[in-house]
C-alpha positions as CSV (number, residue, x, y, z in Angstrom):
1,X,-186.4,163.0,-112.8
2,X,-189.9,164.3,-112.8
3,X,-191.6,160.9,-112.4
4,X,-188.8,160.0,-109.6
5,X,-189.9,163.1,-107.5
6,X,-193.7,162.0,-108.2
7,X,-193.1,158.7,-106.8
8,X,-191.4,159.9,-103.7
9,X,-194.1,162.5,-103.2
10,X,-196.8,160.0,-103.5
11,X,-194.9,157.6,-101.2
12,X,-194.2,160.2,-98.3
13,X,-198.1,160.9,-98.7
14,X,-199.0,157.3,-98.3
15,X,-196.5,157.3,-95.3
16,X,-198.2,160.4,-93.8
17,X,-201.7,158.9,-94.1
18,X,-200.5,155.9,-92.7
19,X,-199.1,157.7,-89.7
20,X,-202.2,160.0,-89.3
21,X,-204.4,156.9,-89.2
22,X,-202.3,155.1,-87.0
23,X,-202.3,158.1,-84.4
24,X,-206.0,158.4,-84.6
25,X,-206.3,154.6,-83.9
26,X,-204.1,154.8,-80.9
27,X,-205.5,157.9,-79.3
28,X,-209.0,157.2,-80.2
29,X,-209.9,153.4,-80.4
30,X,-207.1,152.0,-78.4
31,X,-206.9,154.9,-75.7
32,X,-208.8,153.2,-73.1
33,X,-207.0,149.9,-73.4
34,X,-203.8,151.7,-73.2
35,X,-204.8,154.0,-70.4
36,X,-205.9,151.1,-68.2
37,X,-203.0,148.8,-69.2
38,X,-200.8,148.1,-65.8
39,X,-197.7,148.5,-67.9
40,X,-198.6,152.2,-68.5
41,X,-196.2,153.8,-65.9
42,X,-198.1,157.3,-66.5
43,X,-201.4,155.7,-65.4
44,X,-199.8,153.8,-62.7
45,X,-198.5,157.0,-61.2
46,X,-201.8,159.0,-61.5
47,X,-203.7,156.2,-59.9
48,X,-201.4,156.0,-57.0
49,X,-201.6,160.0,-56.5
50,X,-205.0,159.4,-54.9
51,X,-205.6,158.3,-51.4
52,X,-208.2,155.7,-52.0
53,X,-211.2,155.6,-49.8
54,X,-211.7,153.4,-46.6
55,X,-213.8,150.4,-46.7
56,X,-215.7,150.0,-43.2
57,X,-217.5,147.4,-41.4
58,X,-219.1,146.9,-38.1
59,X,-221.0,150.3,-37.9
60,X,-217.8,151.8,-39.4
61,X,-216.0,150.9,-36.4
62,X,-213.8,148.2,-38.2
63,X,-211.2,149.6,-41.0
64,X,-210.7,146.9,-43.7
65,X,-208.8,149.1,-46.0
66,X,-207.0,152.3,-46.1
67,X,-204.4,154.3,-47.9
68,X,-200.9,155.3,-46.5
69,X,-198.5,157.9,-47.9
70,X,-195.1,156.9,-48.6
71,X,-191.9,158.4,-49.7
72,X,-191.3,156.2,-52.7
73,X,-192.3,157.0,-56.3
74,X,-195.8,155.9,-55.8
75,X,-197.3,158.2,-53.3
76,X,-200.0,155.9,-51.6
77,X,-199.7,152.3,-50.7
78,X,-202.7,150.5,-49.8
79,X,-202.9,148.8,-46.3
80,X,-205.4,146.3,-44.8
81,X,-205.3,146.3,-41.1
82,X,-207.3,143.1,-41.0
83,X,-205.3,141.4,-43.3
84,X,-206.3,137.8,-44.5
85,X,-209.5,137.8,-42.8
86,X,-211.3,139.9,-45.3
87,X,-208.9,139.3,-48.2
88,X,-211.6,137.6,-50.3
89,X,-214.0,140.9,-49.7
90,X,-211.7,143.6,-49.9
91,X,-209.5,142.0,-52.6
92,X,-206.2,143.8,-53.1
93,X,-204.5,146.8,-55.1
94,X,-201.1,145.4,-56.4
95,X,-198.9,147.2,-58.7
96,X,-198.2,144.1,-60.6
97,X,-201.6,142.3,-60.8
98,X,-204.0,145.1,-60.7
99,X,-207.1,145.1,-58.5
100,X,-209.6,142.3,-57.2
101,X,-212.8,142.0,-55.3
102,X,-214.3,145.4,-54.1
103,X,-211.4,147.1,-54.9
104,X,-212.0,146.2,-58.3
105,X,-215.8,146.5,-58.6
106,X,-216.0,149.6,-56.7
107,X,-212.7,151.2,-58.1
108,X,-214.3,154.3,-59.2
109,X,-215.7,155.3,-55.9
110,X,-212.7,154.4,-54.0
111,X,-210.9,156.5,-56.4
112,X,-213.0,159.6,-56.0
113,X,-214.2,159.4,-59.6
114,X,-217.6,158.0,-59.5
115,X,-220.5,159.7,-61.4
116,X,-221.9,160.9,-58.1
117,X,-218.6,162.6,-57.2
118,X,-218.4,164.7,-60.5
119,X,-219.7,168.0,-58.9
120,X,-217.4,167.9,-56.1
121,X,-214.5,166.9,-58.1
122,X,-215.2,169.9,-60.3
123,X,-215.1,172.3,-57.2
124,X,-211.8,170.7,-56.0
125,X,-210.4,171.2,-59.5
126,X,-211.4,175.0,-59.5
127,X,-210.2,175.5,-55.7
128,X,-206.9,173.7,-56.2
129,X,-207.8,170.7,-54.0
130,X,-206.5,167.3,-54.5
131,X,-208.9,164.6,-55.3
132,X,-209.8,162.2,-52.5
133,X,-211.2,158.8,-52.9
134,X,-214.8,157.7,-51.2
135,X,-215.4,155.5,-48.7
136,X,-217.7,152.1,-48.7
137,X,-219.5,151.2,-45.7
138,X,-220.0,147.3,-45.8
139,X,-222.8,145.2,-44.6
140,X,-220.3,142.7,-43.0
141,X,-220.3,142.0,-39.2
142,X,-217.0,141.4,-37.8
143,X,-218.2,139.1,-35.0
144,X,-219.9,137.0,-37.7
145,X,-217.0,137.0,-40.1
146,X,-214.6,136.0,-37.2
147,X,-217.0,133.0,-36.2
148,X,-217.0,131.7,-39.8
149,X,-213.3,132.1,-40.1
150,X,-212.7,130.1,-36.6
151,X,-215.2,127.4,-37.2
152,X,-213.7,126.7,-40.9
153,X,-210.3,126.6,-39.3
154,X,-208.4,127.2,-42.4
155,X,-210.0,123.9,-43.9
156,X,-210.5,124.6,-47.8
157,X,-214.1,125.5,-48.0
158,X,-216.5,128.6,-47.5
159,X,-219.2,130.0,-45.4
160,X,-221.9,132.5,-46.2
161,X,-223.9,134.3,-43.8
162,X,-227.0,136.6,-45.1
163,X,-229.8,138.7,-43.4
164,X,-232.9,137.1,-44.8
165,X,-234.8,140.3,-44.6
166,X,-232.5,142.6,-46.3
167,X,-229.9,140.5,-48.0
168,X,-227.2,141.9,-46.1
169,X,-224.1,139.9,-46.1
170,X,-223.0,139.5,-42.7
171,X,-220.0,137.1,-43.4
172,X,-218.2,135.8,-46.5
173,X,-215.3,133.6,-45.6
174,X,-213.4,131.3,-48.0
175,X,-210.6,129.4,-46.6
176,X,-207.7,129.1,-46.7
177,X,-207.1,132.9,-47.3
178,X,-204.0,135.1,-47.7
179,X,-202.8,138.4,-46.6
180,X,-203.5,141.3,-49.4
181,X,-200.9,143.3,-47.6
182,X,-198.3,141.2,-49.4
183,X,-199.6,141.9,-52.7
184,X,-199.8,145.4,-52.4
185,X,-196.4,145.7,-51.5
186,X,-194.6,148.3,-53.8
187,X,-191.5,146.3,-54.3
188,X,-192.4,144.4,-57.6
189,X,-189.9,141.6,-56.9
190,X,-191.3,141.0,-53.5
191,X,-195.1,141.1,-54.7
192,X,-194.0,138.8,-57.6
193,X,-192.8,136.3,-55.2
194,X,-195.8,136.3,-53.3
195,X,-197.9,136.0,-56.2
196,X,-196.0,132.6,-57.4
197,X,-196.2,131.3,-53.9
198,X,-199.9,131.9,-53.5
199,X,-200.7,130.6,-57.2
200,X,-198.4,127.5,-56.6
201,X,-200.2,126.5,-53.6
202,X,-202.4,123.4,-54.0
203,X,-205.1,124.7,-51.9
204,X,-205.4,127.8,-54.0
205,X,-205.9,130.5,-51.3
206,X,-206.5,133.4,-54.1
207,X,-209.7,131.5,-55.1
208,X,-212.9,132.9,-53.6
209,X,-214.9,129.8,-52.8
210,X,-217.7,131.7,-51.7
211,X,-218.7,133.3,-54.8
212,X,-216.5,131.7,-57.5
213,X,-216.3,127.9,-56.9
214,X,-218.9,125.6,-57.1
215,X,-219.7,122.0,-56.1
216,X,-222.6,119.5,-56.4
217,X,-225.0,120.6,-53.7
218,X,-226.1,117.2,-52.4
219,X,-228.9,117.1,-50.2
220,X,-229.4,120.6,-49.9
221,X,-230.6,120.9,-53.2
222,X,-233.5,118.9,-51.8
223,X,-235.0,122.1,-50.6
224,X,-235.2,123.2,-54.2
225,X,-236.8,119.8,-55.2
226,X,-239.2,119.8,-52.3
227,X,-240.2,123.6,-53.2
228,X,-240.7,122.5,-56.9
229,X,-242.9,119.4,-55.6
230,X,-244.9,121.6,-53.4
231,X,-245.6,124.4,-56.0
232,X,-246.8,121.7,-58.3
233,X,-249.5,120.5,-55.7
234,X,-247.6,117.6,-53.7
235,X,-248.3,117.8,-50.0
236,X,-246.0,117.4,-47.1
237,X,-248.0,114.4,-46.0
238,X,-248.1,112.8,-49.5
239,X,-246.6,109.3,-49.3
240,X,-243.9,107.7,-51.3
241,X,-242.6,104.2,-51.6
242,X,-239.4,103.5,-49.1
243,X,-237.2,101.2,-51.1
244,X,-233.7,100.7,-50.2
245,X,-232.8,101.7,-53.9
246,X,-234.8,103.3,-56.6
247,X,-234.5,101.7,-59.9
248,X,-234.0,104.4,-62.6
249,X,-235.9,104.1,-65.9
250,X,-233.9,103.5,-69.3
251,X,-230.9,102.2,-67.5
252,X,-229.8,99.5,-64.8
253,X,-228.5,102.3,-62.4
254,X,-230.3,102.7,-59.3
255,X,-229.9,105.5,-56.4
256,X,-229.6,104.3,-53.1
257,X,-230.0,106.0,-49.6
258,X,-227.3,106.5,-46.9
259,X,-226.6,103.7,-45.2
260,X,-227.9,101.3,-48.0
261,X,-231.2,100.6,-46.6
262,X,-234.9,102.0,-46.5
263,X,-235.4,105.4,-45.0
264,X,-237.9,104.3,-42.8
265,X,-239.3,100.7,-42.3
266,X,-239.5,100.1,-46.2
267,X,-243.3,100.3,-46.5
268,X,-243.9,104.2,-47.0
269,X,-242.6,107.4,-46.4
270,X,-244.2,110.9,-46.3
271,X,-242.3,114.0,-47.9
272,X,-241.9,115.9,-44.4
273,X,-240.3,112.6,-42.9
274,X,-238.5,112.1,-46.2
275,X,-237.0,115.8,-45.6
276,X,-236.1,114.9,-41.8
277,X,-234.2,112.0,-42.6
278,X,-232.8,113.2,-45.7
279,X,-234.4,110.4,-48.0
280,X,-232.5,110.0,-51.3
281,X,-235.1,107.8,-53.2
282,X,-238.0,110.0,-52.0
283,X,-236.7,113.1,-53.6
284,X,-235.2,111.6,-56.8
285,X,-238.7,110.1,-57.3
286,X,-240.4,113.3,-56.8
287,X,-238.0,115.2,-59.4
288,X,-239.2,112.7,-62.2
289,X,-242.6,113.0,-61.0
290,X,-242.8,116.8,-61.4
291,X,-240.2,116.7,-64.4
292,X,-237.1,118.3,-65.0
293,X,-238.5,121.7,-66.5
294,X,-240.4,122.2,-63.2
295,X,-237.3,121.4,-61.0
296,X,-235.2,123.7,-63.4
297,X,-237.7,126.7,-63.3
298,X,-237.6,126.4,-59.5
299,X,-234.1,126.6,-59.4
300,X,-234.1,129.3,-61.4
301,X,-236.5,131.3,-59.3
302,X,-233.9,130.7,-56.5
303,X,-231.5,132.4,-58.6
304,X,-229.6,129.2,-60.6
305,X,-228.2,129.9,-63.9
306,X,-227.7,133.5,-63.2
307,X,-224.7,135.4,-61.4
308,X,-226.3,136.5,-57.9
309,X,-223.8,139.2,-56.6
310,X,-223.4,142.4,-58.8
311,X,-221.1,144.2,-56.2
312,X,-218.3,141.9,-56.6
313,X,-216.7,141.2,-60.2
314,X,-217.2,138.2,-62.1
315,X,-219.5,135.9,-59.5
316,X,-219.9,132.5,-60.6
317,X,-223.4,131.6,-61.4
318,X,-224.8,128.3,-60.1
319,X,-225.9,125.6,-62.6
320,X,-228.9,123.5,-63.2
321,X,-228.6,121.5,-66.6
322,X,-230.9,121.7,-69.7
323,X,-232.7,118.9,-71.5
324,X,-232.3,115.9,-69.0
325,X,-233.7,112.3,-69.3
326,X,-235.4,110.8,-66.5
327,X,-232.5,109.1,-64.9
328,X,-230.4,112.4,-64.9
329,X,-233.5,114.3,-63.6
330,X,-233.6,111.8,-60.7
331,X,-230.2,112.5,-59.9
332,X,-230.7,116.1,-60.3
333,X,-233.4,115.7,-57.3
334,X,-230.9,114.9,-55.0
335,X,-228.3,117.7,-55.8
336,X,-226.1,115.3,-57.8
337,X,-225.5,114.7,-61.8
338,X,-224.6,118.1,-63.2
339,X,-226.3,120.4,-60.6
340,X,-223.4,122.8,-59.3
341,X,-223.9,125.5,-56.5
342,X,-221.8,128.1,-54.9
343,X,-221.9,128.6,-51.2
344,X,-223.6,132.2,-51.8
345,X,-226.6,130.6,-53.9
346,X,-227.6,128.0,-51.4
347,X,-227.5,130.7,-48.5
348,X,-229.7,132.7,-50.9
349,X,-232.2,129.5,-51.2
350,X,-232.2,129.0,-47.3
351,X,-232.8,133.0,-47.0
352,X,-235.8,133.3,-49.4
353,X,-237.3,130.3,-47.4
354,X,-236.8,132.0,-44.1
355,X,-237.8,135.3,-45.6
356,X,-241.7,133.9,-46.5
357,X,-240.4,132.9,-50.2
358,X,-239.0,136.3,-51.2
359,X,-235.5,136.6,-52.5
360,X,-233.7,139.9,-51.5
361,X,-230.7,141.1,-53.4
362,X,-227.5,140.1,-51.9
363,X,-225.2,143.1,-50.7
364,X,-221.9,143.8,-49.5
365,X,-221.6,147.4,-49.9
366,X,-224.3,149.6,-48.0
367,X,-223.2,152.9,-48.8
368,X,-220.7,155.2,-50.5
369,X,-219.7,158.4,-48.5
370,X,-217.3,161.0,-48.9
371,X,-214.5,162.0,-46.6
372,X,-216.9,164.0,-44.8
373,X,-219.1,161.5,-44.0
374,X,-222.0,162.5,-46.4
375,X,-223.8,159.7,-48.3
376,X,-223.2,159.8,-52.3
377,X,-224.9,156.7,-52.9
378,X,-227.0,154.2,-51.2
379,X,-227.4,150.3,-51.8
380,X,-230.6,149.6,-49.9
381,X,-232.4,146.4,-49.3
382,X,-234.6,145.4,-52.3
383,X,-236.2,142.4,-53.8
384,X,-233.9,140.6,-56.3
385,X,-235.7,139.3,-59.1
386,X,-233.3,136.8,-61.0
387,X,-232.8,137.4,-64.7
388,X,-235.8,135.9,-66.9
389,X,-238.4,135.8,-63.9
390,X,-241.4,137.9,-63.5
391,X,-240.9,138.6,-59.6
392,X,-238.7,138.0,-56.5
393,X,-241.2,135.6,-55.1
394,X,-239.3,132.3,-55.2
395,X,-241.9,130.2,-53.9
396,X,-245.6,131.1,-52.3
397,X,-245.8,132.0,-48.7
398,X,-247.5,128.2,-48.1
399,X,-244.3,126.4,-49.5
400,X,-241.9,128.5,-47.5
401,X,-244.0,127.7,-44.4
402,X,-244.2,123.9,-45.0
403,X,-240.2,123.9,-46.0
404,X,-239.6,125.7,-42.7
405,X,-241.4,123.3,-40.7
406,X,-239.8,120.4,-42.4
407,X,-236.4,122.1,-41.7
408,X,-236.9,122.5,-38.2
409,X,-237.6,119.0,-37.9
410,X,-234.7,118.0,-39.5
411,X,-232.4,120.0,-36.9
412,X,-234.6,119.0,-34.0
413,X,-234.6,115.4,-34.9
414,X,-232.8,114.5,-38.0
415,X,-229.8,114.8,-39.8
416,X,-229.0,118.3,-38.6
417,X,-229.0,118.2,-35.0
418,X,-225.6,119.2,-34.7
419,X,-227.0,122.8,-35.9
420,X,-229.0,122.8,-32.8
421,X,-229.0,126.0,-30.9
422,X,-230.3,125.9,-27.1
423,X,-233.5,128.0,-26.7
424,X,-233.5,128.8,-30.7
425,X,-235.6,127.1,-33.4
426,X,-233.2,126.3,-35.9
427,X,-234.0,125.4,-39.8
428,X,-231.7,123.3,-41.7
429,X,-230.8,120.9,-44.1
430,X,-227.7,118.8,-44.6
431,X,-225.9,117.8,-47.5
432,X,-223.3,115.1,-48.4
433,X,-222.2,115.3,-52.2
434,X,-220.5,112.1,-53.0
435,X,-217.1,112.1,-54.9
436,X,-216.9,110.9,-58.1
437,X,-213.6,109.0,-57.4
438,X,-213.3,105.8,-55.9
439,X,-212.3,106.3,-52.4
440,X,-212.6,110.2,-52.4
441,X,-214.0,112.2,-49.7
442,X,-217.6,113.7,-49.9
443,X,-218.4,117.3,-50.0
444,X,-220.3,118.0,-46.8
445,X,-223.0,120.7,-46.9
446,X,-225.4,122.7,-44.6
447,X,-228.0,125.1,-45.2
448,X,-230.5,126.8,-42.6
449,X,-231.4,129.8,-40.6
450,X,-232.4,131.0,-37.2
451,X,-234.8,131.8,-35.5
452,X,-236.9,129.7,-37.7
453,X,-239.5,132.3,-37.4
454,X,-238.7,135.8,-38.4
455,X,-235.0,134.8,-39.0
456,X,-232.0,137.0,-38.3
457,X,-229.4,135.2,-40.2
458,X,-229.3,132.5,-42.9
459,X,-226.3,130.6,-43.6
460,X,-224.6,128.0,-45.9
461,X,-221.4,126.2,-45.4
462,X,-219.2,124.0,-47.6
463,X,-215.8,122.0,-47.0
464,X,-214.0,120.3,-49.5
465,X,-212.6,117.0,-49.3
466,X,-214.6,115.9,-46.4
467,X,-213.7,118.6,-44.2
468,X,-210.9,116.8,-42.7
469,X,-213.0,113.8,-41.8
470,X,-212.4,111.7,-44.6
471,X,-214.5,109.3,-46.5
472,X,-216.9,109.1,-43.6
473,X,-217.7,112.9,-43.5
474,X,-221.5,114.1,-43.5
475,X,-223.1,117.4,-43.7
476,X,-224.3,116.7,-40.4
477,X,-221.4,115.8,-38.6
478,X,-218.7,118.4,-40.4
479,X,-221.0,121.4,-41.7
480,X,-223.8,121.6,-39.4
481,X,-221.6,122.5,-36.2
482,X,-219.8,125.3,-38.3
483,X,-223.1,126.6,-39.2
484,X,-223.9,126.4,-35.7
485,X,-221.3,128.8,-34.5
486,X,-221.9,131.0,-37.2
487,X,-225.6,131.6,-36.1
488,X,-225.0,131.5,-32.7
489,X,-222.4,134.5,-33.3
490,X,-225.1,136.4,-35.4
491,X,-227.9,136.0,-32.8
492,X,-225.6,137.3,-30.0
493,X,-225.4,140.8,-31.7
């Protein structure tokens, strides 16, 4: 009998010990995960008890996100007055699916629990006042955003406009888009139906193409190749052979020019002339001449191989590949092979060239303010040093000036004439990345800035599947007019 009692006592002791360990594990180790789990109804109720802060654009005159009190179990519901126009900037607060975009990356600020608000929150608790969310003042210019969306016209693609001297993002448009109000609906069944509809859409409107999608940048990457060459001592007047096809070493493959012939007369072509007519053979040869390491290093000084925008969650880093042989290096020189870029990255390249070679940190949020309008946190203009680099000077002022001159000529008399604006010097570069599928439509690009001297806006535009123009689409015919519309809107402000 004594032995049986002893065994029972030991068993009970072990069970209580296991229970003690499990309770500690749940309350200490798993506490954060359980607290943040959207299925946790107490957490959910607590989150919706606070009126989240506003998102404001256009000198605080345009409300992009606000909270409205309801009669339901969840006290506040998020509302987006501008709907789909800013969905890929604001994101959404969805009962079923959590947070996205600025709603996610600035969640603590919008919910009023950022570190800067600690003192105020303590005072509110002592005074018996409710916690309030804080507002975000955005850099977005509604006029420029509207122009970008209208010019894209719902076609799958994206456009980014940046103020080169400050890094302020004036427009960030991804199309097709969606109405975040439908996901913010507290009716879970209705929101689930919308979620399924959006995810089943083959054009994937939930995808933020401006910062989380990449494509071969095509000839817009010639700006990077040319920058690498100029930094290595090549002159804009240096001449290269002008063949119809460039025979690549170590292979029977060749690189051809657009149209299949030489870029000029088949004799020689200078670097600046090659930029104006977007000569593939010249920049492929230049890339092999300076080597893949030099092109990669230059790309990384512009921000490739690093996520560029900390203010949005999970931005995609543009890619320049490692360990290339000569044929691969030649292909990267014209923005093909395994080079991939987001529209934000290409906009940064254009902005840095326009800003005398200096990269500025891209920003969507300028300031965080409380409900009384007092500033809690500033996000001022500042130079951006990509990871692994020793400064923000992506290229020398001399190289930036030479690239600017080439880009002006490209718009005045070359492939970018559809981006020209009357009375304004525009600097630009077209790109037409070829599809790897037989008969597939290319990906048209445009990158540029205006005015060419002391620019107020830099843009990048990309359209998928030829932008509706089919296999004959080019960056000059499809993307350049979109960029012109955006730049005109920015310059009219």
